[in-house]
Chimera marker file (.cmm) of the C-alpha trace (Angstrom):
<marker_set name="trace">
<marker id="1" x="-96.229" y="-21.694" z="-57.966" r="1" g="1" b="0" radius="0.5"/>
<marker id="2" x="-96.895" y="-23.107" z="-54.960" r="1" g="1" b="0" radius="0.5"/>
<marker id="3" x="-98.659" y="-21.009" z="-52.554" r="1" g="1" b="0" radius="0.5"/>
<marker id="4" x="-97.142" y="-19.553" z="-49.660" r="1" g="1" b="0" radius="0.5"/>
<marker id="5" x="-96.928" y="-22.177" z="-47.024" r="1" g="1" b="0" radius="0.5"/>
<marker id="6" x="-97.350" y="-25.108" z="-49.384" r="1" g="1" b="0" radius="0.5"/>
<marker id="7" x="-95.564" y="-28.405" z="-47.460" r="1" g="1" b="0" radius="0.5"/>
<marker id="8" x="-92.973" y="-29.315" z="-50.256" r="1" g="1" b="0" radius="0.5"/>
<marker id="9" x="-91.131" y="-25.909" z="-49.329" r="1" g="1" b="0" radius="0.5"/>
<marker id="10" x="-88.690" y="-27.310" z="-46.414" r="1" g="1" b="0" radius="0.5"/>
<marker id="11" x="-87.927" y="-29.834" z="-48.815" r="1" g="1" b="0" radius="0.5"/>
<marker id="12" x="-86.887" y="-28.050" z="-51.544" r="1" g="1" b="0" radius="0.5"/>
<marker id="13" x="-85.124" y="-25.589" z="-48.891" r="1" g="1" b="0" radius="0.5"/>
<marker id="14" x="-82.942" y="-28.570" z="-48.008" r="1" g="1" b="0" radius="0.5"/>
<marker id="15" x="-82.820" y="-29.927" z="-51.972" r="1" g="1" b="0" radius="0.5"/>
<marker id="16" x="-81.430" y="-26.780" z="-53.034" r="1" g="1" b="0" radius="0.5"/>
<marker id="17" x="-78.503" y="-26.625" z="-49.692" r="1" g="1" b="0" radius="0.5"/>
<marker id="18" x="-77.271" y="-30.623" z="-51.298" r="1" g="1" b="0" radius="0.5"/>
<marker id="19" x="-77.107" y="-29.377" z="-54.795" r="1" g="1" b="0" radius="0.5"/>
<marker id="20" x="-75.235" y="-26.443" z="-53.968" r="1" g="1" b="0" radius="0.5"/>
<marker id="21" x="-72.671" y="-28.434" z="-51.811" r="1" g="1" b="0" radius="0.5"/>
<marker id="22" x="-72.715" y="-31.090" z="-54.986" r="1" g="1" b="0" radius="0.5"/>
<marker id="23" x="-72.422" y="-27.929" z="-57.106" r="1" g="1" b="0" radius="0.5"/>
<marker id="24" x="-69.539" y="-26.243" z="-55.724" r="1" g="1" b="0" radius="0.5"/>
<marker id="25" x="-68.014" y="-29.234" z="-55.263" r="1" g="1" b="0" radius="0.5"/>
<marker id="26" x="-67.994" y="-30.034" z="-59.126" r="1" g="1" b="0" radius="0.5"/>
<marker id="27" x="-67.342" y="-26.310" z="-60.040" r="1" g="1" b="0" radius="0.5"/>
<marker id="28" x="-63.499" y="-27.085" z="-57.610" r="1" g="1" b="0" radius="0.5"/>
<marker id="29" x="-63.208" y="-30.061" z="-59.614" r="1" g="1" b="0" radius="0.5"/>
<marker id="30" x="-63.798" y="-27.891" z="-62.813" r="1" g="1" b="0" radius="0.5"/>
<marker id="31" x="-61.675" y="-25.702" z="-62.231" r="1" g="1" b="0" radius="0.5"/>
<marker id="32" x="-59.077" y="-28.222" z="-60.861" r="1" g="1" b="0" radius="0.5"/>
<marker id="33" x="-58.664" y="-30.260" z="-63.961" r="1" g="1" b="0" radius="0.5"/>
<marker id="34" x="-58.814" y="-27.140" z="-66.464" r="1" g="1" b="0" radius="0.5"/>
<marker id="35" x="-56.435" y="-25.984" z="-64.530" r="1" g="1" b="0" radius="0.5"/>
<marker id="36" x="-54.060" y="-29.375" z="-65.245" r="1" g="1" b="0" radius="0.5"/>
<marker id="37" x="-55.149" y="-28.954" z="-69.051" r="1" g="1" b="0" radius="0.5"/>
<marker id="38" x="-53.807" y="-25.684" z="-68.945" r="1" g="1" b="0" radius="0.5"/>
<marker id="39" x="-50.757" y="-26.348" z="-67.361" r="1" g="1" b="0" radius="0.5"/>
<marker id="40" x="-50.054" y="-29.758" z="-68.787" r="1" g="1" b="0" radius="0.5"/>
<marker id="41" x="-50.340" y="-27.764" z="-72.447" r="1" g="1" b="0" radius="0.5"/>
<marker id="42" x="-48.365" y="-24.707" z="-71.518" r="1" g="1" b="0" radius="0.5"/>
<marker id="43" x="-46.054" y="-26.575" z="-69.239" r="1" g="1" b="0" radius="0.5"/>
<marker id="44" x="-44.851" y="-23.527" z="-67.081" r="1" g="1" b="0" radius="0.5"/>
<marker id="45" x="-44.241" y="-23.089" z="-63.264" r="1" g="1" b="0" radius="0.5"/>
<marker id="46" x="-47.226" y="-20.962" z="-62.843" r="1" g="1" b="0" radius="0.5"/>
<marker id="47" x="-49.613" y="-22.962" z="-64.702" r="1" g="1" b="0" radius="0.5"/>
<marker id="48" x="-48.414" y="-25.889" z="-61.837" r="1" g="1" b="0" radius="0.5"/>
<marker id="49" x="-48.266" y="-23.411" z="-59.275" r="1" g="1" b="0" radius="0.5"/>
<marker id="50" x="-51.810" y="-22.781" z="-60.433" r="1" g="1" b="0" radius="0.5"/>
<marker id="51" x="-52.471" y="-26.455" z="-60.352" r="1" g="1" b="0" radius="0.5"/>
<marker id="52" x="-51.300" y="-27.208" z="-56.646" r="1" g="1" b="0" radius="0.5"/>
<marker id="53" x="-53.361" y="-24.434" z="-55.602" r="1" g="1" b="0" radius="0.5"/>
<marker id="54" x="-57.341" y="-25.428" z="-57.470" r="1" g="1" b="0" radius="0.5"/>
<marker id="55" x="-56.088" y="-28.947" z="-55.832" r="1" g="1" b="0" radius="0.5"/>
<marker id="56" x="-55.963" y="-27.186" z="-52.361" r="1" g="1" b="0" radius="0.5"/>
<marker id="57" x="-59.173" y="-25.594" z="-52.675" r="1" g="1" b="0" radius="0.5"/>
<marker id="58" x="-60.847" y="-28.784" z="-53.862" r="1" g="1" b="0" radius="0.5"/>
<marker id="59" x="-59.696" y="-30.361" z="-51.109" r="1" g="1" b="0" radius="0.5"/>
<marker id="60" x="-60.617" y="-27.826" z="-48.966" r="1" g="1" b="0" radius="0.5"/>
<marker id="61" x="-63.910" y="-27.844" z="-49.679" r="1" g="1" b="0" radius="0.5"/>
<marker id="62" x="-64.469" y="-31.083" z="-50.581" r="1" g="1" b="0" radius="0.5"/>
<marker id="63" x="-63.641" y="-31.626" z="-47.031" r="1" g="1" b="0" radius="0.5"/>
<marker id="64" x="-65.874" y="-29.078" z="-45.774" r="1" g="1" b="0" radius="0.5"/>
<marker id="65" x="-69.167" y="-30.767" z="-47.573" r="1" g="1" b="0" radius="0.5"/>
<marker id="66" x="-68.199" y="-34.150" z="-46.412" r="1" g="1" b="0" radius="0.5"/>
<marker id="67" x="-67.327" y="-33.354" z="-42.995" r="1" g="1" b="0" radius="0.5"/>
<marker id="68" x="-70.153" y="-30.755" z="-42.855" r="1" g="1" b="0" radius="0.5"/>
<marker id="69" x="-72.644" y="-34.164" z="-44.339" r="1" g="1" b="0" radius="0.5"/>
<marker id="70" x="-71.319" y="-36.129" z="-41.532" r="1" g="1" b="0" radius="0.5"/>
<marker id="71" x="-71.556" y="-33.473" z="-38.923" r="1" g="1" b="0" radius="0.5"/>
<marker id="72" x="-75.190" y="-32.627" z="-39.552" r="1" g="1" b="0" radius="0.5"/>
<marker id="73" x="-76.106" y="-36.602" z="-39.630" r="1" g="1" b="0" radius="0.5"/>
<marker id="74" x="-74.438" y="-37.131" z="-36.392" r="1" g="1" b="0" radius="0.5"/>
<marker id="75" x="-76.565" y="-34.269" z="-34.875" r="1" g="1" b="0" radius="0.5"/>
<marker id="76" x="-79.718" y="-35.299" z="-36.510" r="1" g="1" b="0" radius="0.5"/>
<marker id="77" x="-79.056" y="-38.974" z="-35.312" r="1" g="1" b="0" radius="0.5"/>
<marker id="78" x="-78.345" y="-37.705" z="-31.095" r="1" g="1" b="0" radius="0.5"/>
<marker id="79" x="-81.054" y="-35.181" z="-31.576" r="1" g="1" b="0" radius="0.5"/>
<marker id="80" x="-83.380" y="-38.488" z="-32.107" r="1" g="1" b="0" radius="0.5"/>
<marker id="81" x="-81.733" y="-40.492" z="-29.400" r="1" g="1" b="0" radius="0.5"/>
<marker id="82" x="-82.311" y="-37.632" z="-27.058" r="1" g="1" b="0" radius="0.5"/>
<marker id="83" x="-85.535" y="-37.541" z="-28.123" r="1" g="1" b="0" radius="0.5"/>
<marker id="84" x="-86.520" y="-40.887" z="-27.645" r="1" g="1" b="0" radius="0.5"/>
<marker id="85" x="-85.289" y="-41.272" z="-24.785" r="1" g="1" b="0" radius="0.5"/>
<marker id="86" x="-87.020" y="-37.894" z="-23.145" r="1" g="1" b="0" radius="0.5"/>
<marker id="87" x="-90.039" y="-39.541" z="-24.161" r="1" g="1" b="0" radius="0.5"/>
<marker id="88" x="-89.791" y="-43.011" z="-22.707" r="1" g="1" b="0" radius="0.5"/>
<marker id="89" x="-88.654" y="-40.989" z="-20.202" r="1" g="1" b="0" radius="0.5"/>
<marker id="90" x="-91.316" y="-39.096" z="-20.080" r="1" g="1" b="0" radius="0.5"/>
<marker id="91" x="-93.985" y="-42.202" z="-20.145" r="1" g="1" b="0" radius="0.5"/>
<marker id="92" x="-91.981" y="-44.625" z="-17.647" r="1" g="1" b="0" radius="0.5"/>
<marker id="93" x="-93.740" y="-42.608" z="-14.433" r="1" g="1" b="0" radius="0.5"/>
<marker id="94" x="-97.411" y="-42.166" z="-13.554" r="1" g="1" b="0" radius="0.5"/>
<marker id="95" x="-96.914" y="-38.264" z="-14.366" r="1" g="1" b="0" radius="0.5"/>
<marker id="96" x="-96.629" y="-36.767" z="-17.990" r="1" g="1" b="0" radius="0.5"/>
<marker id="97" x="-92.606" y="-35.408" z="-17.230" r="1" g="1" b="0" radius="0.5"/>
<marker id="98" x="-89.702" y="-36.433" z="-15.404" r="1" g="1" b="0" radius="0.5"/>
<marker id="99" x="-89.901" y="-35.719" z="-11.380" r="1" g="1" b="0" radius="0.5"/>
<marker id="100" x="-88.130" y="-32.024" z="-11.122" r="1" g="1" b="0" radius="0.5"/>
<marker id="101" x="-88.381" y="-30.489" z="-7.650" r="1" g="1" b="0" radius="0.5"/>
<marker id="102" x="-89.373" y="-26.819" z="-8.685" r="1" g="1" b="0" radius="0.5"/>
<marker id="103" x="-88.848" y="-23.957" z="-5.104" r="1" g="1" b="0" radius="0.5"/>
<marker id="104" x="-92.138" y="-24.860" z="-4.387" r="1" g="1" b="0" radius="0.5"/>
<marker id="105" x="-91.969" y="-28.364" z="-3.422" r="1" g="1" b="0" radius="0.5"/>
<marker id="106" x="-88.291" y="-27.833" z="-1.991" r="1" g="1" b="0" radius="0.5"/>
<marker id="107" x="-90.122" y="-24.806" z="-0.168" r="1" g="1" b="0" radius="0.5"/>
<marker id="108" x="-92.809" y="-27.238" z="1.081" r="1" g="1" b="0" radius="0.5"/>
<marker id="109" x="-89.862" y="-30.245" z="1.977" r="1" g="1" b="0" radius="0.5"/>
<marker id="110" x="-88.344" y="-27.567" z="4.235" r="1" g="1" b="0" radius="0.5"/>
<marker id="111" x="-91.493" y="-26.285" z="6.115" r="1" g="1" b="0" radius="0.5"/>
<marker id="112" x="-92.319" y="-30.283" z="6.452" r="1" g="1" b="0" radius="0.5"/>
<marker id="113" x="-88.796" y="-30.727" z="8.141" r="1" g="1" b="0" radius="0.5"/>
<marker id="114" x="-89.406" y="-27.845" z="10.405" r="1" g="1" b="0" radius="0.5"/>
<marker id="115" x="-92.506" y="-29.397" z="11.395" r="1" g="1" b="0" radius="0.5"/>
<marker id="116" x="-90.918" y="-32.448" z="12.683" r="1" g="1" b="0" radius="0.5"/>
<marker id="117" x="-88.010" y="-30.981" z="14.301" r="1" g="1" b="0" radius="0.5"/>
<marker id="118" x="-91.148" y="-28.961" z="16.381" r="1" g="1" b="0" radius="0.5"/>
<marker id="119" x="-92.789" y="-32.063" z="17.346" r="1" g="1" b="0" radius="0.5"/>
<marker id="120" x="-89.410" y="-33.402" z="18.181" r="1" g="1" b="0" radius="0.5"/>
<marker id="121" x="-88.846" y="-30.552" z="20.171" r="1" g="1" b="0" radius="0.5"/>
<marker id="122" x="-92.006" y="-31.007" z="22.124" r="1" g="1" b="0" radius="0.5"/>
<marker id="123" x="-92.032" y="-34.428" z="22.419" r="1" g="1" b="0" radius="0.5"/>
<marker id="124" x="-88.709" y="-33.860" z="24.303" r="1" g="1" b="0" radius="0.5"/>
<marker id="125" x="-91.235" y="-31.259" z="26.595" r="1" g="1" b="0" radius="0.5"/>
<marker id="126" x="-93.477" y="-33.837" z="27.268" r="1" g="1" b="0" radius="0.5"/>
<marker id="127" x="-91.059" y="-36.405" z="28.452" r="1" g="1" b="0" radius="0.5"/>
<marker id="128" x="-89.306" y="-33.829" z="30.800" r="1" g="1" b="0" radius="0.5"/>
<marker id="129" x="-92.338" y="-32.491" z="32.697" r="1" g="1" b="0" radius="0.5"/>
<marker id="130" x="-94.694" y="-35.560" z="32.638" r="1" g="1" b="0" radius="0.5"/>
<marker id="131" x="-93.299" y="-36.665" z="35.919" r="1" g="1" b="0" radius="0.5"/>
<marker id="132" x="-93.128" y="-33.781" z="37.536" r="1" g="1" b="0" radius="0.5"/>
<marker id="133" x="-95.778" y="-32.934" z="40.092" r="1" g="1" b="0" radius="0.5"/>
<marker id="134" x="-97.775" y="-29.083" z="39.643" r="1" g="1" b="0" radius="0.5"/>
<marker id="135" x="-99.571" y="-27.283" z="37.730" r="1" g="1" b="0" radius="0.5"/>
<marker id="136" x="-97.183" y="-25.605" z="35.603" r="1" g="1" b="0" radius="0.5"/>
<marker id="137" x="-95.682" y="-29.013" z="34.911" r="1" g="1" b="0" radius="0.5"/>
<marker id="138" x="-99.023" y="-30.098" z="34.096" r="1" g="1" b="0" radius="0.5"/>
<marker id="139" x="-99.412" y="-27.021" z="31.354" r="1" g="1" b="0" radius="0.5"/>
<marker id="140" x="-95.981" y="-27.178" z="30.082" r="1" g="1" b="0" radius="0.5"/>
<marker id="141" x="-97.343" y="-30.834" z="28.834" r="1" g="1" b="0" radius="0.5"/>
<marker id="142" x="-100.735" y="-29.544" z="27.680" r="1" g="1" b="0" radius="0.5"/>
<marker id="143" x="-99.087" y="-26.847" z="25.649" r="1" g="1" b="0" radius="0.5"/>
<marker id="144" x="-96.942" y="-29.263" z="24.440" r="1" g="1" b="0" radius="0.5"/>
<marker id="145" x="-99.200" y="-31.699" z="23.017" r="1" g="1" b="0" radius="0.5"/>
<marker id="146" x="-101.359" y="-29.085" z="21.634" r="1" g="1" b="0" radius="0.5"/>
<marker id="147" x="-98.318" y="-27.709" z="19.759" r="1" g="1" b="0" radius="0.5"/>
<marker id="148" x="-97.398" y="-31.384" z="18.645" r="1" g="1" b="0" radius="0.5"/>
<marker id="149" x="-101.406" y="-31.352" z="17.530" r="1" g="1" b="0" radius="0.5"/>
<marker id="150" x="-101.409" y="-28.033" z="15.348" r="1" g="1" b="0" radius="0.5"/>
<marker id="151" x="-98.156" y="-28.881" z="13.886" r="1" g="1" b="0" radius="0.5"/>
<marker id="152" x="-98.983" y="-32.307" z="13.069" r="1" g="1" b="0" radius="0.5"/>
<marker id="153" x="-102.617" y="-30.774" z="11.237" r="1" g="1" b="0" radius="0.5"/>
<marker id="154" x="-99.999" y="-28.351" z="9.686" r="1" g="1" b="0" radius="0.5"/>
<marker id="155" x="-98.464" y="-30.716" z="8.177" r="1" g="1" b="0" radius="0.5"/>
<marker id="156" x="-100.802" y="-32.918" z="6.809" r="1" g="1" b="0" radius="0.5"/>
<marker id="157" x="-102.428" y="-29.803" z="5.077" r="1" g="1" b="0" radius="0.5"/>
<marker id="158" x="-98.968" y="-29.153" z="3.651" r="1" g="1" b="0" radius="0.5"/>
<marker id="159" x="-98.603" y="-32.478" z="1.778" r="1" g="1" b="0" radius="0.5"/>
<marker id="160" x="-102.704" y="-33.198" z="0.608" r="1" g="1" b="0" radius="0.5"/>
<marker id="161" x="-102.500" y="-32.685" z="-2.856" r="1" g="1" b="0" radius="0.5"/>
<marker id="162" x="-104.116" y="-29.482" z="-4.828" r="1" g="1" b="0" radius="0.5"/>
<marker id="163" x="-107.915" y="-29.489" z="-4.530" r="1" g="1" b="0" radius="0.5"/>
<marker id="164" x="-108.756" y="-32.714" z="-2.339" r="1" g="1" b="0" radius="0.5"/>
<marker id="165" x="-109.403" y="-33.129" z="1.171" r="1" g="1" b="0" radius="0.5"/>
<marker id="166" x="-107.521" y="-36.585" z="1.844" r="1" g="1" b="0" radius="0.5"/>
<marker id="167" x="-104.273" y="-36.808" z="2.580" r="1" g="1" b="0" radius="0.5"/>
<marker id="168" x="-101.465" y="-37.927" z="-0.108" r="1" g="1" b="0" radius="0.5"/>
<marker id="169" x="-101.394" y="-41.420" z="-0.469" r="1" g="1" b="0" radius="0.5"/>
<marker id="170" x="-98.067" y="-43.591" z="-1.587" r="1" g="1" b="0" radius="0.5"/>
<marker id="171" x="-95.615" y="-46.106" z="-1.311" r="1" g="1" b="0" radius="0.5"/>
<marker id="172" x="-92.874" y="-45.363" z="1.508" r="1" g="1" b="0" radius="0.5"/>
<marker id="173" x="-89.565" y="-46.229" z="0.797" r="1" g="1" b="0" radius="0.5"/>
<marker id="174" x="-86.467" y="-46.545" z="2.386" r="1" g="1" b="0" radius="0.5"/>
<link id1="1" id2="2" r="1" g="1" b="0" radius="0.2"/>
<link id1="2" id2="3" r="1" g="1" b="0" radius="0.2"/>
<link id1="3" id2="4" r="1" g="1" b="0" radius="0.2"/>
<link id1="4" id2="5" r="1" g="1" b="0" radius="0.2"/>
<link id1="5" id2="6" r="1" g="1" b="0" radius="0.2"/>
<link id1="6" id2="7" r="1" g="1" b="0" radius="0.2"/>
<link id1="7" id2="8" r="1" g="1" b="0" radius="0.2"/>
<link id1="8" id2="9" r="1" g="1" b="0" radius="0.2"/>
<link id1="9" id2="10" r="1" g="1" b="0" radius="0.2"/>
<link id1="10" id2="11" r="1" g="1" b="0" radius="0.2"/>
<link id1="11" id2="12" r="1" g="1" b="0" radius="0.2"/>
<link id1="12" id2="13" r="1" g="1" b="0" radius="0.2"/>
<link id1="13" id2="14" r="1" g="1" b="0" radius="0.2"/>
<link id1="14" id2="15" r="1" g="1" b="0" radius="0.2"/>
<link id1="15" id2="16" r="1" g="1" b="0" radius="0.2"/>
<link id1="16" id2="17" r="1" g="1" b="0" radius="0.2"/>
<link id1="17" id2="18" r="1" g="1" b="0" radius="0.2"/>
<link id1="18" id2="19" r="1" g="1" b="0" radius="0.2"/>
<link id1="19" id2="20" r="1" g="1" b="0" radius="0.2"/>
<link id1="20" id2="21" r="1" g="1" b="0" radius="0.2"/>
<link id1="21" id2="22" r="1" g="1" b="0" radius="0.2"/>
<link id1="22" id2="23" r="1" g="1" b="0" radius="0.2"/>
<link id1="23" id2="24" r="1" g="1" b="0" radius="0.2"/>
<link id1="24" id2="25" r="1" g="1" b="0" radius="0.2"/>
<link id1="25" id2="26" r="1" g="1" b="0" radius="0.2"/>
<link id1="26" id2="27" r="1" g="1" b="0" radius="0.2"/>
<link id1="27" id2="28" r="1" g="1" b="0" radius="0.2"/>
<link id1="28" id2="29" r="1" g="1" b="0" radius="0.2"/>
<link id1="29" id2="30" r="1" g="1" b="0" radius="0.2"/>
<link id1="30" id2="31" r="1" g="1" b="0" radius="0.2"/>
<link id1="31" id2="32" r="1" g="1" b="0" radius="0.2"/>
<link id1="32" id2="33" r="1" g="1" b="0" radius="0.2"/>
<link id1="33" id2="34" r="1" g="1" b="0" radius="0.2"/>
<link id1="34" id2="35" r="1" g="1" b="0" radius="0.2"/>
<link id1="35" id2="36" r="1" g="1" b="0" radius="0.2"/>
<link id1="36" id2="37" r="1" g="1" b="0" radius="0.2"/>
<link id1="37" id2="38" r="1" g="1" b="0" radius="0.2"/>
<link id1="38" id2="39" r="1" g="1" b="0" radius="0.2"/>
<link id1="39" id2="40" r="1" g="1" b="0" radius="0.2"/>
<link id1="40" id2="41" r="1" g="1" b="0" radius="0.2"/>
<link id1="41" id2="42" r="1" g="1" b="0" radius="0.2"/>
<link id1="42" id2="43" r="1" g="1" b="0" radius="0.2"/>
<link id1="43" id2="44" r="1" g="1" b="0" radius="0.2"/>
<link id1="44" id2="45" r="1" g="1" b="0" radius="0.2"/>
<link id1="45" id2="46" r="1" g="1" b="0" radius="0.2"/>
<link id1="46" id2="47" r="1" g="1" b="0" radius="0.2"/>
<link id1="47" id2="48" r="1" g="1" b="0" radius="0.2"/>
<link id1="48" id2="49" r="1" g="1" b="0" radius="0.2"/>
<link id1="49" id2="50" r="1" g="1" b="0" radius="0.2"/>
<link id1="50" id2="51" r="1" g="1" b="0" radius="0.2"/>
<link id1="51" id2="52" r="1" g="1" b="0" radius="0.2"/>
<link id1="52" id2="53" r="1" g="1" b="0" radius="0.2"/>
<link id1="53" id2="54" r="1" g="1" b="0" radius="0.2"/>
<link id1="54" id2="55" r="1" g="1" b="0" radius="0.2"/>
<link id1="55" id2="56" r="1" g="1" b="0" radius="0.2"/>
<link id1="56" id2="57" r="1" g="1" b="0" radius="0.2"/>
<link id1="57" id2="58" r="1" g="1" b="0" radius="0.2"/>
<link id1="58" id2="59" r="1" g="1" b="0" radius="0.2"/>
<link id1="59" id2="60" r="1" g="1" b="0" radius="0.2"/>
<link id1="60" id2="61" r="1" g="1" b="0" radius="0.2"/>
<link id1="61" id2="62" r="1" g="1" b="0" radius="0.2"/>
<link id1="62" id2="63" r="1" g="1" b="0" radius="0.2"/>
<link id1="63" id2="64" r="1" g="1" b="0" radius="0.2"/>
<link id1="64" id2="65" r="1" g="1" b="0" radius="0.2"/>
<link id1="65" id2="66" r="1" g="1" b="0" radius="0.2"/>
<link id1="66" id2="67" r="1" g="1" b="0" radius="0.2"/>
<link id1="67" id2="68" r="1" g="1" b="0" radius="0.2"/>
<link id1="68" id2="69" r="1" g="1" b="0" radius="0.2"/>
<link id1="69" id2="70" r="1" g="1" b="0" radius="0.2"/>
<link id1="70" id2="71" r="1" g="1" b="0" radius="0.2"/>
<link id1="71" id2="72" r="1" g="1" b="0" radius="0.2"/>
<link id1="72" id2="73" r="1" g="1" b="0" radius="0.2"/>
<link id1="73" id2="74" r="1" g="1" b="0" radius="0.2"/>
<link id1="74" id2="75" r="1" g="1" b="0" radius="0.2"/>
<link id1="75" id2="76" r="1" g="1" b="0" radius="0.2"/>
<link id1="76" id2="77" r="1" g="1" b="0" radius="0.2"/>
<link id1="77" id2="78" r="1" g="1" b="0" radius="0.2"/>
<link id1="78" id2="79" r="1" g="1" b="0" radius="0.2"/>
<link id1="79" id2="80" r="1" g="1" b="0" radius="0.2"/>
<link id1="80" id2="81" r="1" g="1" b="0" radius="0.2"/>
<link id1="81" id2="82" r="1" g="1" b="0" radius="0.2"/>
<link id1="82" id2="83" r="1" g="1" b="0" radius="0.2"/>
<link id1="83" id2="84" r="1" g="1" b="0" radius="0.2"/>
<link id1="84" id2="85" r="1" g="1" b="0" radius="0.2"/>
<link id1="85" id2="86" r="1" g="1" b="0" radius="0.2"/>
<link id1="86" id2="87" r="1" g="1" b="0" radius="0.2"/>
<link id1="87" id2="88" r="1" g="1" b="0" radius="0.2"/>
<link id1="88" id2="89" r="1" g="1" b="0" radius="0.2"/>
<link id1="89" id2="90" r="1" g="1" b="0" radius="0.2"/>
<link id1="90" id2="91" r="1" g="1" b="0" radius="0.2"/>
<link id1="91" id2="92" r="1" g="1" b="0" radius="0.2"/>
<link id1="92" id2="93" r="1" g="1" b="0" radius="0.2"/>
<link id1="93" id2="94" r="1" g="1" b="0" radius="0.2"/>
<link id1="94" id2="95" r="1" g="1" b="0" radius="0.2"/>
<link id1="95" id2="96" r="1" g="1" b="0" radius="0.2"/>
<link id1="96" id2="97" r="1" g="1" b="0" radius="0.2"/>
<link id1="97" id2="98" r="1" g="1" b="0" radius="0.2"/>
<link id1="98" id2="99" r="1" g="1" b="0" radius="0.2"/>
<link id1="99" id2="100" r="1" g="1" b="0" radius="0.2"/>
<link id1="100" id2="101" r="1" g="1" b="0" radius="0.2"/>
<link id1="101" id2="102" r="1" g="1" b="0" radius="0.2"/>
<link id1="102" id2="103" r="1" g="1" b="0" radius="0.2"/>
<link id1="103" id2="104" r="1" g="1" b="0" radius="0.2"/>
<link id1="104" id2="105" r="1" g="1" b="0" radius="0.2"/>
<link id1="105" id2="106" r="1" g="1" b="0" radius="0.2"/>
<link id1="106" id2="107" r="1" g="1" b="0" radius="0.2"/>
<link id1="107" id2="108" r="1" g="1" b="0" radius="0.2"/>
<link id1="108" id2="109" r="1" g="1" b="0" radius="0.2"/>
<link id1="109" id2="110" r="1" g="1" b="0" radius="0.2"/>
<link id1="110" id2="111" r="1" g="1" b="0" radius="0.2"/>
<link id1="111" id2="112" r="1" g="1" b="0" radius="0.2"/>
<link id1="112" id2="113" r="1" g="1" b="0" radius="0.2"/>
<link id1="113" id2="114" r="1" g="1" b="0" radius="0.2"/>
<link id1="114" id2="115" r="1" g="1" b="0" radius="0.2"/>
<link id1="115" id2="116" r="1" g="1" b="0" radius="0.2"/>
<link id1="116" id2="117" r="1" g="1" b="0" radius="0.2"/>
<link id1="117" id2="118" r="1" g="1" b="0" radius="0.2"/>
<link id1="118" id2="119" r="1" g="1" b="0" radius="0.2"/>
<link id1="119" id2="120" r="1" g="1" b="0" radius="0.2"/>
<link id1="120" id2="121" r="1" g="1" b="0" radius="0.2"/>
<link id1="121" id2="122" r="1" g="1" b="0" radius="0.2"/>
<link id1="122" id2="123" r="1" g="1" b="0" radius="0.2"/>
<link id1="123" id2="124" r="1" g="1" b="0" radius="0.2"/>
<link id1="124" id2="125" r="1" g="1" b="0" radius="0.2"/>
<link id1="125" id2="126" r="1" g="1" b="0" radius="0.2"/>
<link id1="126" id2="127" r="1" g="1" b="0" radius="0.2"/>
<link id1="127" id2="128" r="1" g="1" b="0" radius="0.2"/>
<link id1="128" id2="129" r="1" g="1" b="0" radius="0.2"/>
<link id1="129" id2="130" r="1" g="1" b="0" radius="0.2"/>
<link id1="130" id2="131" r="1" g="1" b="0" radius="0.2"/>
<link id1="131" id2="132" r="1" g="1" b="0" radius="0.2"/>
<link id1="132" id2="133" r="1" g="1" b="0" radius="0.2"/>
<link id1="133" id2="134" r="1" g="1" b="0" radius="0.2"/>
<link id1="134" id2="135" r="1" g="1" b="0" radius="0.2"/>
<link id1="135" id2="136" r="1" g="1" b="0" radius="0.2"/>
<link id1="136" id2="137" r="1" g="1" b="0" radius="0.2"/>
<link id1="137" id2="138" r="1" g="1" b="0" radius="0.2"/>
<link id1="138" id2="139" r="1" g="1" b="0" radius="0.2"/>
<link id1="139" id2="140" r="1" g="1" b="0" radius="0.2"/>
<link id1="140" id2="141" r="1" g="1" b="0" radius="0.2"/>
<link id1="141" id2="142" r="1" g="1" b="0" radius="0.2"/>
<link id1="142" id2="143" r="1" g="1" b="0" radius="0.2"/>
<link id1="143" id2="144" r="1" g="1" b="0" radius="0.2"/>
<link id1="144" id2="145" r="1" g="1" b="0" radius="0.2"/>
<link id1="145" id2="146" r="1" g="1" b="0" radius="0.2"/>
<link id1="146" id2="147" r="1" g="1" b="0" radius="0.2"/>
<link id1="147" id2="148" r="1" g="1" b="0" radius="0.2"/>
<link id1="148" id2="149" r="1" g="1" b="0" radius="0.2"/>
<link id1="149" id2="150" r="1" g="1" b="0" radius="0.2"/>
<link id1="150" id2="151" r="1" g="1" b="0" radius="0.2"/>
<link id1="151" id2="152" r="1" g="1" b="0" radius="0.2"/>
<link id1="152" id2="153" r="1" g="1" b="0" radius="0.2"/>
<link id1="153" id2="154" r="1" g="1" b="0" radius="0.2"/>
<link id1="154" id2="155" r="1" g="1" b="0" radius="0.2"/>
<link id1="155" id2="156" r="1" g="1" b="0" radius="0.2"/>
<link id1="156" id2="157" r="1" g="1" b="0" radius="0.2"/>
<link id1="157" id2="158" r="1" g="1" b="0" radius="0.2"/>
<link id1="158" id2="159" r="1" g="1" b="0" radius="0.2"/>
<link id1="159" id2="160" r="1" g="1" b="0" radius="0.2"/>
<link id1="160" id2="161" r="1" g="1" b="0" radius="0.2"/>
<link id1="161" id2="162" r="1" g="1" b="0" radius="0.2"/>
<link id1="162" id2="163" r="1" g="1" b="0" radius="0.2"/>
<link id1="163" id2="164" r="1" g="1" b="0" radius="0.2"/>
<link id1="164" id2="165" r="1" g="1" b="0" radius="0.2"/>
<link id1="165" id2="166" r="1" g="1" b="0" radius="0.2"/>
<link id1="166" id2="167" r="1" g="1" b="0" radius="0.2"/>
<link id1="167" id2="168" r="1" g="1" b="0" radius="0.2"/>
<link id1="168" id2="169" r="1" g="1" b="0" radius="0.2"/>
<link id1="169" id2="170" r="1" g="1" b="0" radius="0.2"/>
<link id1="170" id2="171" r="1" g="1" b="0" radius="0.2"/>
<link id1="171" id2="172" r="1" g="1" b="0" radius="0.2"/>
<link id1="172" id2="173" r="1" g="1" b="0" radius="0.2"/>
<link id1="173" id2="174" r="1" g="1" b="0" radius="0.2"/>
</marker_set>
């Protein structure tokens, strides 16, 4: 007897499955051969009908046994290929896994896009009021520049990696 949790238990389970399929196929072959021998000895229509039925069951069981073994082997090879592809994809990048855009990244990108739109609008305000005379025009330019400064600061804060006080570094790819 082996203790529970033994490392040979999964191998035995697989061996029993293979032996069970081989055993069932052997039983079907034996039934077919016995039916043929009795039908030949009796030379009876019912005997030959039993032979045809047992042949049908033999062919069906052989199809199932070999088809399932072939399907299991194909699935195993596909699983190994997918695992290898996932492992190589995970090792190719600077991070431990493939790049996946999650909800937080999507929200951050939307906020940054909004910040850039604010800067564009405020640049339009500055261009509109910078050539005009008066305190109102100068006030609009000052508020627009202050808004640009605040928006740029907030956008830079969003781009900082968590836990670090410096902006992200990297190569910009067009």
